[in-house]
C-alpha positions as CSV (number, residue, x, y, z in Angstrom):
1,M,-19.3,20.5,2.6
2,I,-19.5,18.6,6.4
3,T,-16.5,19.1,8.0
4,F,-16.4,15.9,10.7
5,I,-13.8,15.6,14.1
6,L,-12.4,12.1,14.2
7,M,-12.7,10.5,17.8
8,R,-12.9,7.6,19.1
9,K,-15.7,7.7,22.2
10,P,-18.5,5.4,22.9
11,D,-21.7,6.2,20.4
12,H,-19.3,9.0,19.2
13,Y,-20.9,7.9,15.7
14,L,-24.5,8.0,16.5
15,F,-24.5,10.9,14.6
16,A,-23.8,9.3,11.4
17,T,-26.6,7.1,11.4
18,Q,-28.7,9.9,11.2
19,I,-27.2,10.9,7.7
20,D,-28.3,10.0,4.2
21,W,-25.3,9.1,3.0
22,D,-24.7,8.7,-1.0
23,I,-21.9,6.4,-0.9
24,I,-20.9,4.4,1.4
25,I,-17.1,2.7,1.0
26,I,-16.6,-0.5,2.4
27,G,-12.4,-1.3,2.7
28,G,-9.2,1.4,3.9
29,G,-7.0,0.2,1.8
30,A,-5.7,2.0,-1.6
31,T,-8.5,1.5,-3.7
32,G,-11.1,2.4,-0.8
33,L,-9.3,5.5,-0.1
34,G,-9.0,6.5,-3.5
35,I,-12.8,6.4,-4.0
36,A,-13.6,8.2,-0.6
37,V,-11.3,11.2,-2.3
38,D,-13.0,11.0,-5.7
39,A,-17.0,11.1,-4.5
40,A,-16.1,13.5,-1.6
41,N,-14.6,16.0,-4.1
42,R,-17.4,15.3,-6.2
43,G,-19.9,16.4,-3.7
44,L,-21.0,12.9,-2.6
45,R,-21.9,12.5,1.1
46,T,-19.4,9.5,1.7
47,L,-18.6,7.7,4.6
48,L,-15.7,5.1,4.6
49,V,-15.5,1.8,7.1
50,E,-12.2,-0.6,7.6
51,Q,-12.2,-3.6,9.8
52,A,-8.6,-2.8,11.0
53,D,-6.6,-0.1,10.4
54,F,-6.1,1.9,6.8
55,A,-3.9,0.0,4.7
56,K,-3.6,-2.9,7.3
57,G,-3.9,-5.6,4.7
58,T,-2.2,-5.4,0.8
59,S,-1.9,-1.7,0.4
60,S,0.9,-1.6,3.0
61,R,3.0,-4.7,1.7
62,S,3.7,-4.3,-1.9
63,T,6.6,-3.5,-3.8
64,K,6.4,0.2,-3.0
65,L,6.7,1.0,-7.1
66,V,5.0,3.3,-8.6
67,H,4.9,2.0,-12.1
68,G,3.9,1.0,-15.8
69,G,5.2,-2.8,-15.0
70,V,7.8,-3.8,-17.2
71,R,6.7,-7.0,-16.9
72,Y,3.4,-6.5,-17.9
73,L,5.5,-5.1,-21.5
74,A,7.0,-8.8,-21.4
75,Q,3.7,-10.4,-21.7
76,G,2.0,-7.7,-24.6
77,D,-0.3,-6.1,-22.2
78,I,0.6,-2.4,-23.6
79,G,-3.0,-0.8,-22.5
80,L,-2.4,-1.5,-19.2
81,V,1.2,-0.1,-19.3
82,R,0.1,2.7,-21.0
83,H,-2.6,3.3,-18.7
84,A,-0.2,3.4,-15.3
85,L,2.9,5.1,-16.8
86,R,0.2,8.1,-17.4
87,E,-1.1,7.7,-13.9
88,R,2.1,7.2,-12.2
89,G,3.1,10.6,-13.7
90,L,-0.3,12.3,-12.2
91,L,1.0,10.5,-8.7
92,A,4.4,12.1,-9.0
93,K,2.9,15.2,-9.2
94,N,0.1,15.2,-7.1
95,A,2.0,13.5,-3.8
96,A,5.6,14.3,-5.0
97,H,6.5,14.4,-1.4
98,L,6.3,10.3,-1.3
99,V,6.7,9.8,-5.1
100,H,10.1,10.0,-6.1
101,K,11.7,9.0,-9.1
102,E,14.2,5.7,-9.2
103,E,17.2,4.4,-11.2
104,F,16.4,1.0,-12.0
105,I,19.5,-1.1,-13.5
106,I,19.1,-4.5,-15.1
107,P,22.3,-6.3,-15.1
108,C,23.2,-8.1,-18.1
109,Y,25.8,-11.2,-18.2
110,S,24.6,-11.5,-22.2
111,W,25.0,-9.5,-25.2
112,W,22.2,-10.5,-26.5
113,S,19.8,-10.0,-22.9
114,I,21.3,-6.3,-23.2
115,L,19.6,-6.3,-26.8
116,I,16.5,-7.6,-26.0
117,Y,15.9,-5.3,-22.8
118,G,17.2,-2.2,-24.6
119,I,14.6,-2.6,-27.1
120,G,12.2,-3.6,-24.6
121,L,12.8,-0.8,-22.4
122,T,12.5,2.1,-25.1
123,L,9.8,1.0,-25.6
124,Y,8.5,1.3,-21.9
125,D,10.3,5.2,-22.3
126,W,8.0,5.9,-24.9
127,L,4.8,4.9,-24.1
128,A,5.0,7.2,-20.8
129,G,5.3,10.1,-23.2
130,K,5.0,13.6,-21.8
131,L,5.2,12.1,-18.3
132,S,8.4,10.3,-18.7
133,F,10.9,10.1,-15.9
134,G,14.2,9.8,-18.1
135,K,15.4,7.9,-21.0
136,S,16.7,4.3,-20.1
137,R,19.8,3.9,-22.0
138,Y,22.8,0.8,-22.0
139,R,25.9,1.0,-19.4
140,P,28.8,-0.5,-19.6
141,K,30.4,-3.4,-16.9
142,K,32.5,-0.5,-15.4
143,E,29.8,1.9,-14.9
144,I,27.4,-0.9,-13.4
145,T,30.2,-1.9,-10.7
146,A,30.9,1.9,-9.7
147,L,27.1,2.8,-9.5
148,M,26.4,-0.5,-7.6
149,P,29.3,-2.0,-5.8
150,G,27.7,-4.9,-4.3
151,I,26.6,-6.7,-7.8
152,K,27.8,-9.9,-9.3
153,S,30.7,-8.8,-11.8
154,K,32.1,-11.8,-12.6
155,G,30.4,-12.5,-16.6
156,L,28.7,-9.0,-15.9
157,K,28.6,-7.3,-19.7
158,G,27.0,-4.1,-18.8
159,G,23.6,-3.7,-18.7
160,I,20.5,-1.5,-19.2
161,S,19.6,1.5,-16.6
162,Y,15.8,3.1,-16.6
163,F,13.4,5.1,-14.7
164,D,10.5,4.3,-12.7
165,G,9.0,5.5,-9.5
166,K,9.2,4.3,-5.6
167,F,7.1,5.2,-3.0
168,D,6.3,4.5,0.9
169,D,2.6,2.8,0.2
170,A,1.3,3.3,3.8
171,R,2.4,6.9,4.3
172,L,0.3,7.7,1.0
173,A,-2.6,5.8,2.2
174,I,-3.0,7.9,5.2
175,N,-2.4,10.8,3.3
176,L,-5.3,9.5,1.2
177,M,-7.3,9.6,4.4
178,Q,-6.7,12.8,5.2
179,T,-6.9,14.3,1.8
180,A,-10.7,12.7,1.6
181,Q,-11.4,13.6,5.0
182,E,-10.7,17.5,3.9
183,Q,-13.2,16.5,0.9
184,G,-16.0,15.7,3.1
185,A,-15.6,12.4,3.8
186,L,-16.3,10.7,6.8
187,L,-13.7,7.6,7.9
188,I,-13.8,4.9,10.3
189,N,-10.7,2.4,10.9
190,Y,-11.5,-0.6,13.4
191,M,-15.3,-0.7,11.8
192,Q,-16.2,-4.0,11.1
193,V,-19.3,-4.6,8.8
194,T,-21.5,-7.3,10.2
195,Q,-24.4,-7.5,7.6
196,L,-25.6,-5.9,4.5
197,L,-29.1,-3.7,5.1
198,K,-31.8,-4.5,2.4
199,N,-34.8,-2.8,1.4
200,D,-36.3,-5.9,-0.6
201,D,-33.9,-7.1,-2.9
202,T,-31.7,-3.2,-2.7
203,V,-28.6,-2.9,-1.2
204,C,-29.0,0.3,1.1
205,G,-26.7,0.2,3.2
206,V,-24.4,-1.2,6.1
207,E,-24.9,-2.9,9.8
208,V,-21.4,-2.0,11.8
209,K,-19.5,-3.1,15.0
210,D,-17.1,-0.7,15.9
211,L,-14.3,-2.8,17.0
212,L,-12.8,-0.3,19.6
213,S,-15.9,0.8,21.6
214,G,-18.0,-1.9,21.2
215,G,-21.0,0.5,19.7
216,H,-23.1,-1.2,16.6
217,Y,-24.4,1.0,14.2
218,N,-27.1,0.9,10.9
219,F,-25.7,3.4,7.8
220,G,-28.1,4.0,5.5
221,A,-26.5,5.0,1.7
222,K,-28.1,5.2,-2.0
223,C,-25.2,3.0,-2.7
224,V,-22.7,0.4,-1.3
225,I,-19.2,0.0,-2.7
226,N,-17.8,-3.4,-1.9
227,A,-13.5,-2.3,-1.9
228,T,-12.1,-4.5,0.6
229,G,-9.7,-6.3,-1.8
230,I,-9.3,-9.8,-0.7
231,F,-12.1,-10.4,1.0
232,V,-14.8,-8.8,-1.3
233,D,-16.2,-12.4,-1.9
234,D,-16.8,-12.2,2.1
235,I,-19.0,-8.6,1.6
236,L,-20.5,-10.7,-1.6
237,K,-21.7,-13.7,0.6
238,L,-23.3,-11.4,3.1
239,N,-25.5,-10.1,0.5
240,N,-26.3,-14.0,-1.4
241,P,-24.6,-16.8,0.3
242,N,-24.4,-18.3,-3.6
243,T,-22.6,-15.9,-5.2
244,P,-19.5,-17.5,-7.3
245,Q,-15.8,-16.2,-6.2
246,M,-15.0,-12.9,-7.3
247,V,-11.4,-13.0,-5.9
248,R,-8.7,-15.6,-6.4
249,P,-5.4,-14.4,-3.5
250,S,-2.2,-14.1,-5.1
251,Q,0.8,-14.3,-1.6
252,G,3.7,-11.8,-2.7
253,V,6.3,-12.0,0.1
254,H,9.3,-9.4,0.6
255,I,12.5,-9.7,3.0
256,V,14.1,-6.4,4.4
257,L,18.1,-6.4,4.5
258,K,20.8,-4.3,5.3
259,K,21.3,-1.6,2.7
260,E,25.4,-2.6,2.1
261,F,24.1,-5.8,0.2
262,L,24.3,-3.5,-2.7
263,N,25.7,-0.2,-1.5
264,S,23.5,1.7,-3.8
265,S,21.2,4.2,-4.2
266,Y,20.3,2.5,-7.3
267,A,17.4,-0.2,-7.7
268,L,18.4,-3.7,-9.0
269,M,15.7,-5.4,-11.3
270,I,16.4,-9.2,-11.7
271,P,14.5,-9.4,-15.1
272,K,13.8,-13.2,-15.3
273,T,14.0,-15.5,-12.1
274,S,13.7,-19.6,-11.5
275,D,10.1,-18.8,-12.6
276,K,10.4,-16.5,-15.4
277,R,9.1,-13.5,-13.4
278,V,11.0,-10.8,-12.2
279,L,12.4,-9.6,-8.9
280,F,13.5,-6.3,-7.4
281,A,16.1,-5.2,-4.7
282,V,14.8,-1.3,-3.9
283,P,16.7,0.9,-1.3
284,W,13.8,2.0,1.1
285,H,14.3,3.6,5.0
286,E,17.7,3.3,4.7
287,H,17.2,-0.6,3.8
288,L,16.9,-3.1,1.0
289,L,13.7,-4.6,0.3
290,V,13.6,-7.4,-2.0
291,G,10.8,-9.4,-3.3
292,T,8.2,-10.4,-4.5
293,T,6.8,-13.7,-4.8
294,D,3.9,-14.9,-6.8
295,T,2.2,-17.5,-4.7
296,P,-1.7,-19.1,-5.5
297,I,-3.5,-19.0,-1.7
298,E,-6.8,-20.8,-0.7
299,E,-7.3,-18.6,2.1
300,H,-7.0,-15.6,3.1
301,S,-6.2,-13.4,6.2
302,L,-5.4,-10.0,7.5
303,E,-1.5,-11.5,8.4
304,P,-0.7,-13.8,6.0
305,R,2.7,-15.7,6.6
306,A,5.6,-16.2,4.3
307,L,6.3,-19.6,3.3
308,Q,9.7,-21.1,3.6
309,Q,9.8,-22.0,0.0
310,E,9.0,-18.3,-1.3
311,I,11.9,-17.0,1.3
312,D,14.1,-19.6,-0.1
313,F,13.4,-18.4,-3.8
314,I,14.0,-14.5,-3.0
315,L,17.2,-15.5,-1.3
316,N,18.4,-17.9,-4.1
317,N,17.7,-15.7,-7.1
318,A,18.5,-12.4,-5.3
319,S,22.0,-14.3,-4.4
320,A,22.7,-14.8,-8.0
321,Y,22.8,-11.4,-8.8
322,F,24.6,-10.4,-5.7
323,E,28.9,-10.3,-4.1
324,S,27.9,-11.0,-0.9
325,K,24.9,-13.9,-0.2
326,P,22.5,-12.7,1.9
327,S,21.5,-15.7,4.2
328,T,18.4,-16.1,6.4
329,H,20.9,-14.8,9.5
330,D,20.4,-11.7,7.1
331,I,16.9,-10.9,7.4
332,L,15.8,-8.1,9.6
333,S,11.9,-8.5,8.6
334,V,10.4,-10.5,6.4
335,F,6.2,-9.8,5.6
336,S,3.6,-11.1,3.3
337,G,0.7,-9.4,1.3
338,L,-2.0,-11.0,-0.8
339,R,-3.0,-9.7,-3.8
340,P,-6.8,-9.4,-4.7
341,L,-6.6,-10.5,-8.4
342,A,-9.7,-11.1,-10.8
343,A,-10.3,-14.9,-10.7
344,P,-10.3,-16.4,-14.2
345,A,-13.1,-17.6,-16.2
346,K,-12.3,-20.6,-16.5
347,A,-11.6,-23.1,-13.1
348,G,-8.4,-24.7,-12.6
349,K,-5.8,-22.4,-13.5
350,N,-2.9,-22.7,-10.8
351,S,-0.3,-20.2,-11.9
352,T,-1.3,-16.3,-11.1
353,K,0.3,-15.3,-13.8
354,E,-2.7,-16.3,-15.8
355,I,-5.2,-13.7,-14.0
356,S,-5.9,-10.4,-14.3
357,R,-4.1,-7.7,-12.8
358,D,-6.2,-4.8,-14.0
359,H,-9.3,-3.7,-12.0
360,K,-12.7,-5.3,-12.4
361,L,-15.8,-3.3,-11.4
362,V,-19.3,-4.7,-11.5
363,V,-22.8,-4.1,-10.5
364,S,-23.0,-6.7,-8.1
365,A,-26.9,-5.9,-7.0
366,K,-28.7,-3.3,-6.4
367,G,-27.3,-0.7,-4.8
368,L,-23.9,-2.7,-4.4
369,L,-20.9,-2.0,-6.9
370,T,-18.1,-4.5,-6.5
371,I,-14.6,-3.3,-7.2
372,T,-11.4,-5.7,-7.2
373,G,-7.9,-6.1,-9.0
374,G,-5.5,-3.2,-10.1
375,K,-2.3,-2.3,-8.2
376,W,-1.1,1.0,-6.4
377,T,-0.4,2.8,-8.9
378,T,-3.8,2.8,-10.9
379,Y,-5.6,3.5,-7.8
380,R,-6.7,7.0,-8.9
381,K,-8.4,5.7,-12.5
382,M,-9.9,3.1,-10.6
383,A,-11.1,5.0,-8.4
384,E,-12.6,7.6,-11.0
385,D,-14.4,4.6,-12.7
386,T,-16.1,2.9,-9.8
387,V,-17.3,6.5,-8.8
388,S,-18.6,7.0,-12.2
389,L,-20.7,4.1,-12.3
390,A,-21.8,4.5,-8.8
391,I,-23.4,8.1,-10.5
392,N,-24.7,6.1,-13.3
393,E,-26.3,3.4,-12.1
394,M,-27.5,4.9,-8.6
395,G,-29.2,8.0,-9.9
396,L,-26.8,10.3,-7.9
397,A,-25.9,13.8,-8.5
398,P,-23.4,13.9,-12.0
399,R,-20.6,15.8,-11.1
400,P,-17.1,14.9,-13.7
401,C,-14.0,13.5,-11.9
402,A,-11.6,16.3,-10.6
403,T,-8.9,14.0,-9.1
404,Q,-6.1,14.0,-11.6
405,H,-4.7,17.3,-10.9
406,L,-6.0,17.0,-6.8
407,P,-2.8,17.4,-4.5
408,I,-2.7,14.7,-2.0
409,H,-2.3,15.9,1.5
410,G,1.5,16.8,2.2
411,N,2.1,17.5,-1.2
412,S,5.2,19.3,-1.4
413,Q,8.6,18.9,-3.4
414,T,11.1,17.4,-1.4
415,T,14.4,16.0,-1.8
416,G,13.7,12.8,0.1
417,N,17.1,12.9,1.7
418,D,15.6,14.1,4.8
419,Y,13.3,11.0,6.2
420,L,10.9,14.1,7.7
421,D,10.1,15.2,4.2
422,T,7.9,12.0,3.8
423,Y,5.6,13.8,5.9
424,G,5.4,17.0,3.2
425,T,3.6,20.4,4.3
426,D,3.0,18.5,7.9
427,R,6.7,18.6,8.4
428,K,6.7,21.6,9.8
429,H,3.8,20.9,12.3
430,I,5.7,18.1,13.4
431,E,9.0,20.9,13.8
432,A,6.5,23.0,15.7
433,L,5.6,20.6,18.6
434,C,9.4,20.7,19.1
435,L,9.7,23.7,19.6
436,Q,7.0,23.8,21.8
437,K,7.8,20.9,24.1
438,P,11.9,19.6,23.3
439,E,11.5,16.5,24.9
440,L,9.5,15.6,22.2
441,L,13.4,15.6,20.2
442,A,13.6,12.3,22.4
443,P,14.7,9.6,19.6
444,L,12.6,6.5,19.7
445,H,15.5,4.0,19.2
446,P,19.0,4.1,18.6
447,N,19.6,2.7,15.4
448,F,15.9,4.9,13.7
449,P,16.1,8.4,13.3
450,Y,12.5,8.9,14.7
451,I,11.5,10.6,17.4
452,V,8.6,11.1,20.1
453,A,6.6,14.1,18.6
454,E,5.8,11.2,15.4
455,V,4.3,9.0,18.0
456,I,1.9,12.1,18.6
457,W,1.4,13.7,15.8
458,A,0.0,10.1,14.4
459,V,-2.4,10.0,16.8
460,R,-3.6,13.4,17.0
461,S,-3.3,14.0,13.0
462,E,-3.0,10.6,11.5
463,M,-5.9,8.3,13.6
464,A,-3.6,5.6,15.0
465,L,-4.9,4.1,17.7
466,T,-2.9,1.1,18.1
467,V,0.9,0.7,19.0
468,E,0.7,-1.7,15.9
469,D,-0.7,1.2,14.0
470,V,2.1,3.3,14.4
471,L,4.5,0.8,14.1
472,S,3.7,-0.8,11.1
473,R,2.0,2.0,8.9
474,R,2.7,5.4,10.2
475,L,6.5,4.8,11.0
476,R,7.1,1.9,8.9
477,V,9.3,0.1,11.7
478,L,7.7,-3.4,11.3
479,F,8.2,-3.8,8.0
480,I,12.1,-2.7,8.1
481,D,13.6,-4.0,11.3
482,A,11.0,-6.4,13.5
483,K,13.2,-7.2,16.5
484,A,14.1,-3.0,16.5
485,A,10.3,-2.4,16.3
486,I,9.7,-5.0,19.3
487,E,12.0,-3.1,21.2
488,M,10.4,0.2,20.3
489,S,7.3,-1.0,21.5
490,T,6.9,-0.3,24.9
491,M,7.8,3.3,24.6
492,V,5.4,4.5,22.3
493,A,2.9,2.4,24.0
494,S,3.6,4.5,26.9
495,L,3.6,7.5,24.8
496,M,0.3,6.7,23.2
497,A,-1.8,5.6,26.5
498,T,-0.4,9.5,28.1
499,E,-2.0,11.1,24.7
500,L,-5.2,9.1,24.6
501,S,-6.1,9.1,28.4
502,L,-5.5,5.2,28.7
503,D,-4.9,3.2,31.5
504,Q,-1.4,0.9,32.0
505,K,-3.8,-2.1,31.5
506,W,-4.5,-1.0,27.8
507,E,-0.8,0.0,27.6
508,A,0.2,-3.9,28.9
509,D,-2.3,-5.3,26.7
510,Q,-0.9,-3.2,23.5
511,I,2.6,-4.5,24.4
512,E,1.8,-8.0,24.6
513,K,-0.5,-7.7,21.5
514,F,2.2,-6.2,19.0
515,N,4.8,-8.5,20.6
516,K,3.0,-11.6,19.3
517,L,2.1,-9.9,16.0
518,A,6.3,-8.6,15.6
519,N,7.5,-12.0,16.1
520,G,5.7,-13.5,12.8
521,Y,7.8,-10.8,11.5
522,V,10.7,-11.9,12.2
523,Y,12.5,-15.0,10.4
524,Q,12.6,-17.6,12.3
525,G,14.5,-20.0,10.7
526,K,13.4,-24.0,9.3
């Protein structure tokens, strides 16, 4: 097994051009990282390149649920639900520090809905089998208002509670990056693929640009895997400009409110919105995450922006279930993510409800595989299917998948009640830093528990290279309270500049770039 030291220095990756890689993965989201873990674990020489930071796009912008998908059950997709529930159970064992059981409450304002949801969730429990998180059950009105004081009580008949999983998506992505590295993979963020290398009609590698050092490299491989999510069509067009569209993006928007709007440790599931979907209000990092929408989008970007109609949709539908109705003034952060849904075979279908949420895996050309669709919960199985196909199609050394019971970096049983528990086994390293230098215990912001040591840890051990990396995907502050993140940016930039031996110009540039980005997460009004 090759051990790689990940540092950012000019031409540091020249050595990688000399390696005969078995697999090169393009894309550092949930799917690409999962593939890197699986491939490296099977003994394949594995390289992953990501054009931005790990989980910069869709994979850091989910509803924070590890679930089978109650709405898919309602659509009759029993196979997808059973498959996802099994993966949910495996993930809860392999990343116990990040995946926690959450009890959801469906408030019912008619006796008929109690019956219908009760039957449906009994089936949901049954499909989980031995990996069940707990049984759903009827709860009378008195219990629901006691467990969730912020719920609208007028007309409430009772409700159904059921169990599912909750997690921190970007934190899991970072731990998958560390796991893949421990298994022998090389992973490089801020490395953009500019061209596919070809030998006649066979894809045999990638041409890349290091966006931080400006260096250009050619990496060769027996197999290139396109796992770029909403950008899969861009990579496919590098191979064939006339390739048909494979992905139809759908935008999902979330807003973050103070937790007092429900004042509960239980999550709310709104079973039927105005467009006949479901909406969630989930306790997350001592705040309340509410979403999501499902809006067809023609263009894709790394930083999509919420439409006013989506924000109104969330507020209007959530307010119908809240005793105290939130307004736009209560929004602490608003963020958008684009789902890479597999495009329908027939053109002209506008509703993304008709597009597959399951994954799609194809041989796009000799030497090139493309994976798209799916969701966070099923990332491991998507990776297994992809690597197995790569082995079969590209003549790689066969070895069975062993990730079903492979612990993810940091895996440990925690209560989840202490915010440092999110680091799992790495917690002791952060505490050790503080013992060596007590000044690292200094808080980054009066409204948050985060400390200086976490910034140092993110730079040294989690490949954080920008202020955005730290405040967006390591500490999650940008997604929780955008104004607080802006207030923290100056201190974080100073700490990073010292740790990375960078000058004041870099520091000032980072603050300016981050604040411009973060303003897009602050609700600006109509």
